[in-house]
C-alpha positions as CSV (number, residue, x, y, z in Angstrom):
1,M,2.5,78.0,154.9
2,S,1.1,80.2,157.6
3,S,-1.0,83.3,156.9
4,E,1.7,85.4,158.5
5,T,4.4,84.0,156.2
6,T,2.1,84.5,153.2
7,L,1.5,88.1,154.2
8,T,5.3,88.8,154.6
9,L,5.9,87.3,151.1
10,K,3.1,89.4,149.6
11,N,4.6,92.5,151.2
12,K,8.0,91.7,149.8
13,I,6.6,91.2,146.3
14,A,4.6,94.4,146.5
15,Y,7.7,96.4,147.6
16,G,9.8,94.8,144.9
17,L,7.2,95.9,142.3
18,R,7.3,99.4,143.8
19,I,11.0,99.5,143.4
20,L,10.7,98.4,139.7
21,L,8.1,101.1,139.0
22,S,10.2,103.7,140.8
23,F,13.2,102.8,138.7
24,M,11.2,103.1,135.5
25,F,9.9,106.6,136.3
26,L,13.3,107.8,137.6
27,L,15.1,106.4,134.5
28,S,12.5,108.0,132.2
29,A,13.1,111.4,133.9
30,V,16.9,111.2,133.9
31,A,17.1,109.8,130.4
32,K,15.2,112.8,129.1
33,L,18.1,115.0,130.3
34,Y,20.8,112.8,128.7
35,P,23.5,113.6,127.5
36,S,23.0,117.2,128.5
37,P,19.9,119.0,129.8
38,H,19.9,121.7,127.1
39,F,20.4,119.3,124.2
40,A,18.0,116.6,125.5
41,L,15.2,119.0,126.5
42,T,15.4,121.0,123.2
43,T,15.4,117.7,121.2
44,F,12.5,116.4,123.2
45,E,10.5,119.6,122.6
46,I,11.3,119.9,118.9
47,K,10.9,116.2,118.0
48,Q,8.1,115.1,120.3
49,L,6.1,118.1,121.6
50,L,6.0,120.6,118.6
51,P,4.5,117.9,116.3
52,M,1.7,117.5,118.9
53,G,0.7,121.1,118.6
54,F,2.7,122.8,121.3
55,N,4.5,126.1,120.5
56,E,8.0,126.7,121.6
57,V,7.1,128.4,124.9
58,S,4.5,126.0,126.0
59,A,6.7,123.0,125.0
60,A,9.6,124.4,127.1
61,Y,7.3,124.7,130.2
62,F,5.5,121.4,129.6
63,S,8.7,119.3,129.1
64,R,10.3,120.5,132.3
65,T,7.1,120.1,134.4
66,L,6.5,116.6,132.9
67,I,10.0,115.4,133.8
68,G,9.7,116.9,137.2
69,C,6.4,115.0,137.8
70,E,8.1,111.8,136.6
71,L,10.9,112.4,139.1
72,A,8.4,113.1,141.9
73,L,6.4,109.9,141.1
74,G,9.6,107.8,141.0
75,I,10.5,109.0,144.5
76,G,6.9,108.9,145.7
77,L,6.5,105.2,144.9
78,L,9.1,104.4,147.5
79,Q,7.4,106.3,150.4
80,P,4.1,105.7,152.3
81,H,2.5,109.1,152.3
82,Y,-0.7,109.3,150.1
83,F,0.6,106.2,148.3
84,K,-2.8,104.7,147.4
85,R,-4.8,107.9,147.5
86,L,-2.5,109.9,145.2
87,V,0.8,108.3,144.0
88,L,-0.7,105.2,142.4
89,P,-3.6,107.0,140.6
90,L,-1.3,109.7,139.3
91,S,1.2,107.1,138.1
92,F,-1.5,105.2,136.3
93,L,-3.0,108.4,134.8
94,M,0.4,109.5,133.4
95,L,1.0,106.1,131.8
96,L,-2.5,106.1,130.4
97,L,-1.9,109.5,128.8
98,F,1.4,108.4,127.4
99,S,-0.2,105.2,126.0
100,S,-3.0,107.2,124.3
101,Q,-0.4,109.4,122.6
102,L,1.6,106.4,121.5
103,T,-1.5,104.6,120.1
104,Y,-2.3,107.7,118.1
105,E,1.3,107.9,116.9
106,I,1.3,104.3,115.8
107,I,-2.0,104.7,113.9
108,V,-1.0,107.9,112.1
109,N,2.7,107.3,111.5
110,G,3.3,103.6,112.1
111,N,5.9,102.0,114.4
112,K,8.7,104.4,113.4
113,G,11.5,106.2,115.2
114,N,12.3,106.7,118.8
115,C,9.2,107.4,121.0
116,G,11.3,109.5,123.3
117,C,10.2,107.8,126.6
118,F,13.8,107.3,127.6
119,G,15.3,110.0,125.4
120,S,18.4,109.0,123.4
121,L,19.8,107.0,126.3
122,L,17.5,104.0,125.5
123,P,15.7,104.4,122.2
124,M,12.4,102.5,121.9
125,T,9.9,102.2,119.1
126,P,6.3,103.3,119.9
127,V,5.1,99.7,120.1
128,Q,7.9,98.7,122.5
129,A,7.0,101.8,124.7
130,L,3.3,100.9,124.5
131,I,3.9,97.4,125.7
132,K,6.1,98.7,128.5
133,N,3.4,101.1,129.6
134,I,0.7,98.4,129.6
135,V,2.8,96.1,131.7
136,A,3.5,99.0,134.2
137,M,-0.2,99.9,134.3
138,G,-1.0,96.3,135.2
139,I,1.5,96.3,138.0
140,I,0.0,99.6,139.3
141,A,-3.5,98.1,139.2
142,Y,-2.3,95.1,141.2
143,L,-0.6,97.3,143.8
144,F,-3.7,99.4,144.1
145,K,-5.8,96.3,144.7
146,I,-3.6,94.8,147.4
147,T,-2.9,98.0,149.2
148,D,-5.0,99.2,152.1
149,K,-5.9,102.8,152.0
150,N,-5.7,102.9,155.8
151,D,-2.0,102.2,155.5
152,D,-1.4,105.6,153.9
153,K,0.3,108.2,155.9
154,L,-1.1,111.7,155.3
155,N,1.7,114.2,155.4
156,G,0.5,116.6,152.8
157,Y,3.3,119.0,153.4
158,L,5.9,116.3,152.5
159,I,4.1,115.3,149.3
160,S,3.7,119.0,148.2
161,T,7.4,119.6,148.9
162,L,8.3,116.5,146.9
163,I,6.4,117.5,143.8
164,L,7.4,121.2,143.8
165,G,11.0,120.4,144.7
166,S,11.3,117.8,141.8
167,V,9.8,120.2,139.3
168,L,12.0,123.1,140.5
169,A,15.1,120.8,140.3
170,V,14.4,120.1,136.6
171,Y,14.0,123.9,135.9
172,L,17.3,124.6,137.7
173,V,19.2,121.8,135.8
174,G,17.7,122.8,132.5
175,P,17.1,126.5,132.6
176,M,14.9,128.0,129.9
177,T,16.9,130.0,127.4
178,K,15.6,132.6,124.9
179,R,15.8,131.2,121.4
180,S,16.6,133.4,118.4
181,A,13.9,134.0,115.9
182,S,16.1,133.3,112.9
183,S,18.6,130.5,112.3
184,V,21.8,132.5,112.2
185,P,25.0,130.5,112.1
186,K,27.2,130.8,115.2
187,S,30.4,130.3,113.3
188,V,31.5,129.7,109.7
189,I,34.7,128.3,108.2
190,V,35.4,128.5,104.5
191,E,37.7,126.1,102.8
192,S,40.8,127.5,101.2
193,P,40.8,127.2,97.4
194,T,41.5,123.6,96.3
195,T,43.4,122.5,93.2
196,E,40.1,121.7,91.6
197,A,38.7,125.1,92.3
198,V,41.8,126.8,90.9
199,S,41.5,124.6,87.8
200,K,37.9,125.7,87.3
201,E,39.0,129.3,87.5
202,I,41.7,128.8,85.0
203,D,39.2,127.2,82.6
204,T,36.9,130.1,83.0
205,I,39.7,132.5,82.0
206,K,40.6,130.4,79.0
207,A,37.0,130.4,77.9
208,E,37.1,134.1,77.6
209,V,39.9,134.1,75.0
210,L,38.5,131.3,72.9
211,T,37.9,131.8,69.2
212,P,34.3,132.6,68.1
213,D,33.8,129.1,66.6
214,V,34.8,127.4,69.8
215,K,32.5,129.7,71.8
216,E,29.6,128.7,69.5
217,D,30.3,125.0,70.2
218,N,30.3,125.7,73.9
219,K,26.9,127.5,73.6
220,E,25.4,124.4,72.0
221,E,26.9,122.2,74.8
222,T,25.4,124.6,77.4
223,K,22.0,124.4,75.7
224,T,22.1,120.6,75.8
225,K,23.2,120.5,79.4
226,A,20.5,122.9,80.4
227,A,17.9,120.7,78.7
228,T,19.0,117.7,80.9
229,E,19.1,119.6,84.2
230,P,16.1,120.1,86.5
231,K,14.5,123.5,86.5
232,K,16.0,125.7,89.1
233,K,14.0,126.3,92.3
234,N,14.6,127.9,95.7
235,S,15.1,125.2,98.3
236,A,14.6,125.7,102.1
237,Y,18.3,125.8,102.6
238,G,19.1,129.1,100.8
239,K,19.2,131.0,104.1
240,F,22.1,128.9,105.2
241,Y,24.2,129.0,102.0
242,A,23.5,131.5,99.2
243,D,24.9,129.2,96.5
244,I,23.2,126.0,97.7
245,D,20.6,126.1,94.8
246,N,23.2,126.6,92.1
247,G,24.1,123.4,90.4
248,K,24.9,120.2,92.3
249,K,25.4,120.5,96.0
250,I,25.5,118.1,99.0
251,L,24.2,119.5,102.3
252,C,24.9,117.5,105.5
253,F,23.4,117.8,109.0
254,F,25.9,116.5,111.5
255,A,26.5,116.5,115.3
256,P,30.3,116.9,116.0
257,G,30.3,114.0,118.6
258,C,28.1,111.6,116.6
259,D,30.1,108.5,115.5
260,H,27.6,107.8,112.7
261,C,28.0,111.3,111.4
262,K,31.8,111.0,111.4
263,E,31.6,107.8,109.5
264,T,29.3,109.3,106.9
265,A,31.6,112.3,106.5
266,K,34.5,109.9,106.0
267,E,32.6,107.9,103.3
268,L,31.7,111.2,101.5
269,T,35.4,112.1,101.5
270,Q,36.2,108.8,99.9
271,L,33.6,109.4,97.2
272,K,35.0,112.9,96.6
273,K,38.4,111.3,95.8
274,Q,36.8,108.6,93.5
275,I,34.3,110.8,91.5
276,K,35.3,113.5,89.1
277,D,33.3,116.7,89.5
278,F,32.0,115.6,92.9
279,P,29.4,118.1,94.1
280,E,30.5,120.7,96.6
281,L,29.8,119.7,100.1
282,R,28.4,122.0,102.9
283,I,27.8,121.0,106.5
284,I,25.5,122.3,109.2
285,F,26.7,121.3,112.6
286,M,24.5,121.1,115.8
287,D,25.9,123.2,118.6
288,E,26.5,120.2,120.8
289,E,30.2,119.6,121.6
290,P,31.4,122.1,119.0
291,E,34.9,121.8,120.3
292,L,35.0,118.3,118.6
293,I,34.7,119.8,115.1
294,P,38.5,119.8,114.4
295,A,38.7,116.1,115.4
296,F,35.6,115.5,113.3
297,F,37.3,116.8,110.1
298,E,40.5,115.0,111.0
299,Y,38.6,111.7,111.1
300,A,36.7,112.6,107.9
301,G,39.9,113.2,106.1
302,S,39.0,116.6,104.7
303,K,37.8,120.0,105.8
304,Y,34.5,121.4,104.5
305,T,32.6,124.7,104.7
306,Y,30.4,124.6,107.7
307,Q,28.0,126.5,110.0
308,V,27.0,125.8,113.6
309,L,23.4,126.2,114.6
310,D,21.9,126.1,118.1
311,V,20.1,122.9,118.9
312,A,16.6,124.2,118.3
313,S,17.5,125.8,115.0
314,F,19.3,122.7,113.9
315,W,16.3,120.4,114.5
316,Q,14.0,123.0,112.7
317,A,16.4,123.1,109.8
318,I,16.7,119.4,109.3
319,G,13.0,118.8,110.1
320,G,11.7,117.6,113.4
321,A,10.9,114.1,112.2
322,K,14.4,113.6,110.8
323,D,17.6,112.6,112.5
324,T,21.4,112.7,112.2
325,P,23.4,112.0,110.1
326,G,21.5,113.8,107.4
327,V,22.7,114.0,103.8
328,I,20.8,115.9,101.1
329,Y,21.8,115.8,97.5
330,L,20.5,119.0,95.7
331,W,20.5,119.9,92.0
332,N,19.5,123.4,91.2
333,G,17.6,123.5,94.5
334,N,15.7,120.2,93.8
335,V,16.2,117.4,96.3
336,I,17.4,114.5,94.3
337,K,18.2,112.2,97.2
338,E,17.9,112.4,101.0
339,Y,19.2,110.3,103.8
340,D,18.7,110.6,107.6
341,G,19.2,108.6,110.8
342,I,20.8,105.2,111.2
343,N,17.8,103.0,110.3
344,E,15.9,102.4,107.0
345,K,16.8,105.9,105.7
346,K,20.5,105.8,106.6
347,F,23.2,106.9,104.2
348,K,24.3,104.2,101.8
349,M,27.7,104.9,100.2
350,S,27.3,102.5,97.1
351,E,23.8,103.8,96.3
352,F,24.8,107.4,96.6
353,K,27.9,106.8,94.5
354,S,25.7,105.5,91.6
355,I,23.3,108.5,92.0
356,V,26.0,111.1,91.9
357,S,27.9,109.5,89.1
358,K,25.0,109.6,86.7
359,K,25.4,112.1,83.9
């Protein structure tokens, strides 16, 4: 094989690797805006950046600037200007910073959850993301070695325009919005009185006309019941529902368009039909596709009292490290059982049935 043929093959391999790296950076940028910029950016900020020490304002600026830089690098890898002098070193540095953060995350929290590299479009564990970054850094190092600096074209105006234009594009696609200081529900619907609720009200009226002897018996039963119940406390969810800490309640965190959430709601409705004195159920919906809420209840087989929170307030309410569907079983404000996400902590119908059925 002649030296000219070898050089041509080498150039083709090099450009193929550039295309691969470019696709990775572009996919990372676009995925962080999926399925909608407002939802994706807010989720990325709440779940990834705030736990790292950012505040809400700095996280909003950092997320958009970071995605803009990824977009610029993805395009920059396909063009010749400042390729070896700037594009390759910055690509390597960005991956190195990501890898350092992933390593710290693995050491502190283990290989759990979605690292956020490709948003919710392509979930990856921290270890998977770290391996991907190491391979990409190896490719960048190889390209840096075989690339001649003298082949760089030096149009600084073009590179500056590429970077600023990419960052600006992300700010335009995902404009920053002012977030409310308090988590105030955007809408509320209250169930009409059910047959069960009416029966309870009738029982209360009957109790008031009972004979003194029967009332004394009821007092003894109340004392026994109180002795077996956990001591009442104020949970973190009282600001959403005033009665959530009274007795047994189920609080759910759902996204209207989430298939796993709809399935969980359907299973809870089935349990409601099977278990006598099933705890009252309350829902907090994420303000993402709220127009799907009627269809959500139709699939679930029942309507429940609900509130809708903006994306940021929703993630803050459920907890940044947790995911949907979220189901929390409360008794006098005490968390008896908690489920979240679709992995090891996902909702288990049979297990929950046995927990709720316990006297």
